[in-house]
C-alpha positions in Angstrom: -220.0 66.3 92.9 -219.1 63.2 91.0 -215.6 61.8 90.9 -215.3 61.0 87.1 -212.5 58.5 87.3 -210.9 55.8 85.2 -208.3 53.3 86.5 -205.8 51.4 84.4 -203.1 48.8 84.8 -199.8 50.3 83.9 -197.4 48.1 81.9 -194.6 50.6 81.6 -194.5 52.5 84.9 -191.2 54.3 84.2 -192.6 55.7 80.9 -195.9 56.7 82.6 -194.0 58.4 85.4 -191.8 60.3 82.9 -194.9 61.5 81.1 -196.6 62.6 84.3 -193.4 64.4 85.4 -193.6 66.5 82.2 -197.1 67.7 83.3 -196.6 68.5 87.0 -194.5 68.0 90.1 -195.5 64.7 91.8 -196.0 64.2 95.5 -195.1 60.9 97.1 -197.7 59.9 99.7 -198.7 56.8 101.6 -202.4 56.2 102.3 -203.6 54.1 105.2 -207.2 53.3 104.2 -209.8 51.7 106.4 -213.2 50.9 104.8 -216.2 50.5 107.0 -219.5 48.7 106.6 -222.4 47.5 108.7 -222.1 44.1 110.2 -224.5 42.7 107.6 -222.6 44.4 104.7 -225.5 46.8 103.8 -223.2 49.6 102.5 -221.4 47.2 100.1 -224.7 45.7 99.0 -225.9 49.2 98.0 -222.5 49.9 96.2 -221.6 52.6 98.8 -218.3 53.2 100.5 -217.3 54.7 103.9 -213.6 55.2 104.3 -211.2 56.8 106.7 -207.9 57.7 105.0 -204.8 58.9 106.7 -202.3 60.4 104.2 -198.6 60.5 105.1 -196.9 63.0 102.9 -193.4 64.6 102.9 -194.6 67.7 104.7 -197.7 66.7 106.6 -200.0 63.9 107.8 -203.8 64.5 107.3 -206.9 62.4 107.6 -210.1 62.5 105.6 -213.5 60.9 106.0 -215.1 59.9 102.7 -218.5 58.7 101.7 -219.0 57.4 98.1 -222.6 56.8 96.9 -223.6 54.2 94.3 -222.2 54.4 90.8 -223.7 56.8 88.4 -221.7 55.4 85.4 -221.5 51.6 85.2 -218.6 51.5 82.6 -216.2 53.6 84.7 -217.6 53.0 88.2 -217.7 56.8 88.8 -219.5 57.7 92.0 -220.7 60.7 94.0 -218.1 61.6 96.6 -218.3 63.6 99.8 -215.1 64.1 101.7 -214.0 66.2 104.7 -210.8 66.6 106.5 -210.8 65.4 110.2 -208.5 66.4 113.0 -208.4 63.2 115.0 -208.3 59.9 113.1 -208.7 57.8 116.2 -211.8 59.7 117.3 -213.4 59.2 113.9 -212.6 55.4 114.0 -214.2 55.3 117.5 -217.3 57.3 116.3 -217.9 55.0 113.4 -217.6 51.9 115.6 -219.8 53.5 118.1 -222.4 54.1 115.4 -222.4 50.4 114.6 -220.0 50.3 111.6 -217.2 47.7 111.6 -213.8 47.8 109.8 -214.4 45.8 106.6 -210.8 46.0 105.2 -207.7 48.1 105.8 -204.6 48.4 103.6 -201.9 50.6 102.4 -201.5 52.4 99.1 -198.2 53.9 97.9 -199.0 56.8 95.7 -197.5 59.5 93.6 -200.0 62.3 92.9 -200.0 64.9 90.1 -202.5 67.8 89.9 -202.7 69.5 86.5 -205.0 71.2 84.1 -206.1 69.3 80.9 -209.0 69.8 78.6 -210.1 72.8 80.7 -210.4 70.6 83.8 -208.4 70.2 87.0 -207.3 66.6 87.0 -205.6 64.4 89.6 -203.4 61.6 88.3 -202.3 59.0 90.9 -199.8 56.3 90.2 -200.5 53.6 92.7 -198.9 50.5 94.2 -200.7 48.4 96.7 -198.1 46.1 98.3 -200.7 43.2 98.5 -201.7 43.5 94.9 -199.6 42.7 91.8 -198.9 45.6 89.4 -199.0 49.3 89.2 -202.1 51.3 88.5 -203.0 54.8 87.3 -206.1 56.6 88.5 -207.1 59.7 86.6 -210.0 61.8 87.9 -211.8 65.1 87.8 -214.7 66.3 89.9 -217.8 67.3 87.9 -221.6 67.8 88.2 -223.5 64.7 87.4 -224.7 66.1 84.0 -221.1 66.4 82.9 -219.9 62.9 83.7 -219.9 61.6 80.1 -217.9 64.6 78.8 -215.5 64.4 81.7 -214.8 60.7 81.1 -214.1 61.4 77.4 -211.6 64.0 78.5 -210.0 61.6 81.0 -209.7 58.9 78.2 -207.9 61.4 76.0 -205.4 62.4 78.7 -204.9 58.7 79.5 -204.1 58.1 75.8 -201.5 61.0 76.0 -200.0 59.2 79.0 -199.6 56.0 76.9 -202.6 54.2 78.5 -205.0 52.5 76.1 -208.6 51.4 76.5 -207.4 47.8 76.8 -205.5 48.8 80.0 -208.6 50.1 81.8 -209.9 48.1 84.8 -212.7 48.3 87.2 -210.9 46.0 89.7 -211.3 47.4 93.2 -208.3 47.4 95.6 -210.6 46.4 98.4 -211.6 43.2 96.5 -208.1 42.5 95.4 -206.7 42.8 98.9 -209.5 40.6 100.3 -208.8 38.0 97.6 -205.1 38.0 98.3 -205.6 37.6 102.0 -208.2 34.8 101.5 -205.8 32.9 99.2 -203.1 32.9 102.0 -205.4 31.0 104.4 
C-alpha cells in the first residue's frame, strides 16, 4: 500500500484543531522515533526509511517497525509503507544493530491524531509539534493502491482546504532533516 500523504505548516493551530475536533475525537500521543540506516547511508541514498516508533498514548504504549520505500510521487513525497507492531522495542533495536544498521537520528513528535471518513476514504490527520523544530504541522494521509495515488492526493488536498490549509502551506520538509539541521546549528 502507498501512504498518500501531504504535510503542511499550520499558521492557525487553534482554528485547525477546532475544525479537526468537529470531524472526530482526537487522541494525544507522543512518538519516540528512531530512524536507522547503514553506516554508509545507503537507505537514505535510495530514498528509503527504516524506523522504530514507540507510541505513548493515554491508554497504551505500543511499538511499530516501519519500512518506507522510495517515493512514488515526487510532488507529495508519498511512499510505499510496510509496518508491523512489535512486542519488544529493545529487542528490535538490538536486532537492527546486529544486522548492521545504525541509529541515524532519534527525536520526539507530540501528536494529536484524528481518524475519520472523507471522500469515501479512511483518513488520518495528525497535528504535529516536534520540540526541536519551529512550528506546527498537519499531516493528512490515506492508504491506497499505487494506481490510486493521484486521486487520493486530490481528495487529501480537498480535505486540507476544508481544514483551512492552502496549497501555499504545503511542505515536503522532513522532520529528520529539520532535527539534524537544528542539532548541527547548535555545535
